[in-house]
N, C-alpha and C positions, 0 to 999 in steps of 0.2 A: 553573529555567527561564530563567535569565539568558542563557545561550548562544543560545537561540532568540530571545528578545525583541530582543536587540541586533543580530541578523542580519536581522530582518524589519521593524524599526520604520519604515523609510523607504519601504516598499512600500504601494501602495494596494489591491492584490488578492493575497490569499494562496490558493493552490490546494493543497489537502491530498490526499495519497494516503490510502487507508483502511486496508487490511490491513497491519499491521506499523508503521503510522505513528500513527494514532489508536487503532485497535483492537489490543490486545495479544493476538494470536492465534497467535503462533509455536508455542507448545506444542500448541495445539489442532490446527493444521495438521500438525505433525509426528506427532502421535498417529494421526490419520486416515491419513496417508501410510504410517506403519509398519504399520498394519493392512492396508492395501491391498497393499503389497509382500509382506508375510508370506503373505497369501492366494494370492499368485502364486509362492510359493517363492523370493522374492528377499530377501536380507538387507538390512534397512532401515538407513538412516544414523542416527547419533546426532545430537544437537543441534549439536555443533561441526561435523560434516561437512555437515549440512544447510545451515547458515548460510554455509559456505565454498563450497558447490556450487550451491545453488538459483538458478534463472534462468528467464527468460521466453524464448519461450513455454513454458507449463507442459508441454505435450506433449513438447517437446524435452528438458526436464528428466527426465520420466518415462522417455523412451527412453534417456537417459544412465545411468539406474539399472538398465536391463535389461528394461524392459517392451517387448514386441513387439506393435505394434498391427496387424500383418498379420492377426492372428486375434482382435483385441479391438476393441471399439467405444469410441473415446476419448470420444465425446459421452456415452455411457451411463456410463462411468467418472467423467466430470466431474460428471454429475448426481448420482451416488451420493456423491461426495466433498462436493459442496455441501450435500446433504441432511444428512450427518453433521456438517459444519461448522456449519450453521444450528442444528441441535439442540443441539450442544455449546456454541455461543456464547450462545444464548438461556438455557441452563441455568447455564453456568459462566463465560461470557466477561466480559471487563472492558476498559475503556479504559485506556490507559497513565496512570499517576499524573500528575496535573496537567493532563490534557487539557482538562477543562472550564474550568479557570482560564485556560489559554492562549486558548481560543476566546472566552471572555467578555471577556478583556482586549483582544483584537483588535477584537471587535465594539464595545466601548465607545470605542475609538479611531477608529471609523468607517471602518475598512478593510473591503472586501468579502472574503467567504470563499466558497470553492467546494470541492467534493469531486470528484476525478477518480479513478475506480477501475476495475480490471479485473473487479470483481464485477458480478453481474447487477443491473440497475437496480432491479428489484422488491425483491430481497433487501437491496440497499444502503439503499434508503429505509426498509425495515422495521427494519434495524439502527439507523439514525439515530434513528428514533422510539422504538425500544426503549430506547436509552440517553439519551433525552430531550435530544438536541442538534440535532435536525432544524431547529429554528427559528434556529439560529445561522449557517446557510448560505444564501447568495443563490442558489446553483446546485448541483445534484447531478447528476453525469454518471457513470453506470455503463455497462455493456455490455448487449447484447440477448440474451446467452446465457450459459451456464456454462463456456465454454471457456477463460476467462482468457487471451485472446490480447492483441494489442497495443492500447493505448488512445490511440494517437496521433491517430487520426481523431476520436475523441470530444473529445480535447483541442483540436483545431483548431476544432471546433464551439463548445466552451466559450469559447475566446478570442474568437471572432467575436461571440458573444452578449454577452460582458462589456462591450465598448466601452472598457475601460481599456487604456491604452497598454502594450505588452509590456514596455517598460523599467520599468514600475511594477508588474510582476507577477512573482511567484516561486512555484515549485512546491516543496513540501516532501514528501519521500518517504524510502524506506528501501532502495531497490534501484538497481542499474545501469540497469534499465528506466526508472525515473523520470528518471535523467540523460538517457537517450536521448530521452524524451518532451519534456523541457524544451528540449533542443537543437533538436529538430524544431519546437517551437513558437516558438523564438526568445526564450525567457525564461530568467531565472536559476533556479538550483536550490539548495536546501539539503538535504543528506542526513543523516538521523539514523540512525546505524549500530547501533541496538539492536533492530532488527526482523528481517527475514528474511535479511539478508546482513550479514556481519561487517565491522568497521572495517578490519581489515588488508587486506581485498579492496577495499573502496570507497575508502579513502583514497588508493589508487594511481591512481584514475580521475578525481578531481576535487579542487579545492582547498577547496571549501566543504562539508566533511564533519565532523560532530561524533560522538564515540564514544557519547555519551549525552545525552539531553535535559536532564540535570542537570549537565552539564559547565559549569564556571565559566571564563569567558574571563579570560585573564591579560593 
């Protein structure tokens, strides 16, 4: 975890993404996606292709794979995806190795921690309680629906509520959308490329990208 600790130790407020950053759910999401695409007669991506191509908003990603929403209800599909994801995560899901260690270390050093996620607020809070880390966060900001759209507006509300200077705040995520959100909020970003998007892709977009949370700084 040294790579993470050394890059965030000077910040007073750490904002965490959830899916693919704290929750190790890439395989779960890919399995549900493969089932959905197969049901619509579309060849699903493998893990490598998924991590190279996945993007927000999720509807746009689905369309890039061949889903035609002129005859399909995206909201209904999203609700079905979330229901499967919820069930699989509660039964078989796990946090990334070392997650609790990192969160407790930050809390002990008196920095504030928040979660900013494109997940539904209700499910986000349920997951954090399920994994027994809810108490380690000062603020929990999800969305009001299952559509996994942009979380920039929620981020602005989080920053406003925080009262900590933006220069002392950093967002940790795993996708290019997290970079966009951090830029929009006027804060720094750290991207850990072992989640929903690959290092080869992310490292071209930002200087502060590590391939793995276990990377050792040289």
